[in-house]
N, C-alpha and C positions, 0 to 999 in steps of 0.2 A: 504494500500500500504506500502510495506517495504521500509525503508529509510536508507541510509548510513550516519552516522554522520561525519561531517567534522568540521573544526575549525570555520567556519562561518555560516553554514546552513546545513539543512538536505536535501539530494539529493535522489530522488526515485531510487531504484535499477533497473537495466535493466530487461527486461522481462524474458530473459533466466535465470538469477540468481534467480528471484522469483519462476519461475517454477521448477528449480532444487532443491531449498530449499523445496518447497511444495512436490515434488516427493520423495525426501529423507525422509521427514517426513512420507509420506504415506508408503514408503518402510519399514521404521522402525516399524510403528504401525502394518502393515500387518504381518511383520515378527514375531512380538511378539505374535499375535493371532495364527499364524501358529505353532509356537513353543509351545504355550499353548495346542493346540490340539494334537500335536505330543507327548508331554511329560507327560501329566497329569497321564496316567495310570502307566507308568513305574516309575514315581516319587512317586506315591502313594504306589506302591508295594515295591520299593527298599528303599525309604527314609521316608515313612509315611506322606508325604506332597505333594499333587498333584500340588501345585504351586511352588515347590522348584526351578525348572529351570527358571520359568517365573520371579520370584522375583529377582533372581540373574542376569538374562538377562536385566531386567528393570533397575537395578542399573548400569550395564555397558552401557546401552543406555543413561542414564542420564549423566554419565561421558563423553561418546563419544560426546554427543550433546554440552556439555560445551566446549569441546575441539574444536568442529566444529565451534562454534560461536566465539571462541577466534581466530581461524585461519582466519575466514571470515573478522574480523574487524582489522586485521593487514596487512600491505603491503606484497605482495608476495615476494618482493625482500628480506625482512627480513628472511623469511623462507628459501629462497634459500641460503642465506649467512650461515644459521645454518645447512644446509644439510650435509656439510663435517663432522662437529662435530657429528651430528646425526648418520652418517654412521659408524664412529669410535666406538660410543657407541653400535650401533646395532651389529657390528662385534664382539665386546667384549662379548656381551650377547650370540651370536651364539657360540663363542668359549667356553663359560661357560657351555653350554649344553653338550659339549663333556665330561666334568669332573664332573659336578654337576647336570646334567639333570635327571629328573624323567622319567623312562622308562614305557611307557604304550603301550600295544599291540606290543611290540618289537621295539618301536621307542623312542629315547630320544629327544623329541622336547620341553619339558616344564621345566621351572625353577620355584621352589616354594620359595617365599619370604614371610615368615609369613603365613598368610591365603590366600595370593594372588598367583595364578598360571598364569605365563606368558608364551607366546609362541613367542620367538624372531623372528622366521621366518615369523610370521604374522605382527608383529610390524615394521619390517624393510621395508615392501612393499612401504609405502608412501615416506620413505626416499630414496629408490632406484629411485622413480619417480623424486624427487627433484634433486638429484645429477646427474642423467642421463640427465635431462634438462639442468643443468649447463654445463655439459661436451659436449653434442652433439649439443647444440645450436650454439656454436662457435668452432666447431671441427677444422676447418681449421686454426683458429687463435691460437690454443693451440700448444705449443711446444711438441715435441715428448715425452719428459719425463713425462709431465702431462698426455698425452693420455695413455701411458703405465702404469703409476701408478694407475689411476682410473680404467682402464680395468682390471688390476691385482686385485684391490679391489673387483670389481664386480665378477670376477672369484672366488676369495676366498669366497665370500658370497655364491655363488652357490655350491662350493665344500663342505663348512661346512654344508649346508642344505642337500646335498646328503649324508653326513656322518651320519646324524641323524638316519636312512635314511629317506629322504622325496623327492622322485623323482618328485612327482606331483608339489610341490611348487617350486622346482628348475627349472622345465620345464616351469612353468608359468612365473617366473621371467625372465628366459632366453628369452622367447617369447616376454615379455614386453619390455625388453631392445632392442631386435632386431627390433621390430616394431617402437619404439621411434627413433632408429637410422635411420630406413628407412624413417620415417616422417621428420627427420632432413636433409635428402638428402645426407647421407654418401654414399661413392662409392659402387656400386653394387658388385664389386669384393671383397671388404672387407666383405660385408654382406654375400655373398655366402660362403666365406671361414669360416666365423664365424658360419654360420648355419651348415656347414659340420662338424666343430669341435664339436659343440653342439650335433649333431646327434651321432657322434662317442662316446662322453662321455656317452650319454644316453644308447647306446648299451652296453658299458662297464659296466655301472651300472646294466643293466639287467643280464649280465653274472655273476656278482659278487653276486648279491642278489637273492636268490632263491625265496623269496616271490613275487618279481616283475615278475619273469618268470611265476609263478603260476597265477598271475593276467592276464597275456597275454593269457595263456592257457585257463583259465576260461572264458575270454572274447570271445575267438574263439569258444568254445564249453562248455558252463557252465553245460549242462546236462551230460557231461562225468563224473562229480563228483558232483552230485546234493546235497549231504549232506556235502561236503567238500568245496573245493575252489570255486565251482560254486554256492554255497548256497545263498550268499548275492545278487548276480546279479539276480538269478532266483526270489527270493522274491521281489526284487525291481521291476522287470518287471511285476510280478503278481500284485503288488500294483498299478502300473501305468495302466495296462490293465484293472483291475477290476473297475477302476473309470468310464469307459464308457464315455458317452457324458456329463452327468450332475454331475457325482460324487456321492459318497455315502452320502455326507452331512458333515457339519462341526463337527469335533470330533467323527465321526462315522467310522473311519478307523479300519480295523481288523488286518492289517499287523503290526501295532505298538504293538499288544498284544503278545510280545515276539517272533514274527516271523522274523521281519526285523532288523538286527543289525544296530547300528549307525543311528537309525531313528530320532534322535534329532540333528545330526551333518551332516555328509557327505551325508546321504540319506534322508534328510528331504523333498526334493522335491518329492520323491516317495509317501510320506504320503499326501503331498499337492495335487498331481495328483489324488490319490485315492479318496480324499474327494471332490475335486473341479471339477474333470473330464476334458474332452477335452476342454470344454468352458473356464474353469478356467485357464488351461495351455495356451490357446490361448490369454487370457487377460493378463497373465503374460508376454508372449512374446511381446505383443503390448506395454506393459509398458516399457520393456527393450529397445524396438526399439525407443520409444519416448525419453527415457533417453539418449540413445546413439546419437540420432539426435541432441538433445540440446547440449550435450557435444562436438560434432564435430563442431557445430555452434560456440560455445565458442572458440574452437581451431582456427577456420578459421578467426575469427574476432579479435583475440588477437593482440595487437600492438607490442609485443616483442616476438622473437622466443623462448625465455625461457618459456614464459607464454603459447605459443602455445603447446609446448611439455608437459608442466605440465597438461594442459587440455586434450591433446591426451592420455597421459599415465594414467591419472585418469579414463577416460572413458573406455579405453581398459581394465584396471584392474577390475573395478566394473562389467561392462557388460560382459566382456570376461570370468571372473571367474564364473559368474552366468550361462552363456551358457554352459561352460565346466561341471559344476556340473549337469545341466539338461541332458547333453549328457551321463554322466556316469550312472545316474539313469535309463535312458531309454536304456542302452546297446549299444549306438552308438560308444563310445570309451571305452577302458579298465578302470577298476575301479581305481580311484585315491582318495587321501585323501584331496580333496579341499572342503572347506565349501561353502555353498551358502551365499553370502554376506547379512547380516542383517536378515537372516532366521535361519541359523544354530546356535546352542548354542555354546557360547564361548566368553569370555570377550576380549581376544586379537584380535580376528577376528572382533568384533564389533568396537573396538577402531580404528583398521586399516581402516575399511570401511568408518567410519564417518570422519576420518581424511582425507582420500582420497577425499570424497565428498566435504569437506570443501575447499580443495585445488582447486577443479574444480570450485566451486562457486566463490572463491576469484579471480581466473584467469579471470572470466567474469567481476568482479568489477574493475579490473585494467583498463578496457576500460573507465569506468565512471570516475576513478581518472585522467586518462590522459586528458579526455575532460574537466574536472573541472579545471585542472592546466593550460590547454591551454587558457581557457576563463579568468582566473584570472591573468595570466602573463602579464607584460607590453608589449605593441606593439612596 
C-alpha cells in the first residue's frame, strides 16, 4: 500500500490516487514497448541502433517520473502559486521559437539547448492547467483587470503557437481552456462568444496557411492525391485496417517499413492498431475510459474549486489528446500534429504528460491532507 509521508505518521493514499499512479505506470511501460516496436526498424536503418529511440525515451520517462513524484509529494497550492511565474517562462520560450526555433517539416516548434531539444508548446500545457484553475476558480471575485490580463496571456500563448505554425496544439489548448471555464461555471454567453472567436481564428489560420487547407482537402478525399497530400492518411488507414481482429502481432507491422510517415510520433497509434488489432484498440479505449472515470472522480471529490479544475483539466488533456490522436489515425478528423501521450516519441511530450498526471494524483491527495488536518486540529 502506498503511503503519504506526513510530519507525524504515514497515511495510506486514497484508492483513486493509487490506481492513477498504477495506471500511469502501466501507460508509461506500455508506451515504451509500443515505441520499441514502432521504431526498431527505422532506427536501425537510419541510425544503426535499433534501440536508439527507446533508450532516449526511457531517459525522458525517468526524468518525467522524478518530476511526477516531486509534484505528488508537495502541496498543490505551492504549484498553483508558481503557475504565474511558470506561464511567464513558458511565454518567453514560445517567443524564442519565433527567433531561434529549429524548423522541421516547415514548422519552428523546437529550441535546441546543447544536446537537448525542447518543444515549449508541449511544456506549457500543465502550466496552462494550473493558471486556468487559479483564474477560473474565483472568476467572479477577480477584478476586471486581472481577468483581462490573464485572458490576454492565454490568447498570446495561442497566437504564438499558431505562428509556429501549430494549429493542432493551439486548438487543443483552446478547447482545454474552454472546457475548464465551462466546468468552473462561467457564463454561457461569454463561453459562446469565446468559442465563436476561436472558430473565426481557426478559419483565418486555414486561409493563411496552405498546408492546413491541404490537410482538410486530404481528409475529405485522400484518394484524390494518393501519392501527395493524401498519402499519410491512406497509409494510416491501411495500417489500422490490416490489423483485423487480433492484429499482426507485436513488432510485426509492415507499415512502419518506410510506408507510414511519422510512425514513431503522430501516427504511432496506427502501428499499434496494426499489431494489436481491434481487440487491442478496444482494450486501449477501456483503459482510457477507466483513467478518465478516476480523474473525474478526483475532480468531483476535491475540497477546493482550484483542485477540482486542476483534476478536470489534467484528465481532459491526457485522455482528450489520446482520443484526438486515435481519431486522426483512423481518419475521423483531419490530420493534426498531436502526439499520443506516453506512446509517441518525444522528451517534451513525455515530461508534459507525466507532469500533468502528477498534478491529477496530487489533487486527489489534497483530500487526504484536508482530512488529516481536520483530525489533528484542536476542537
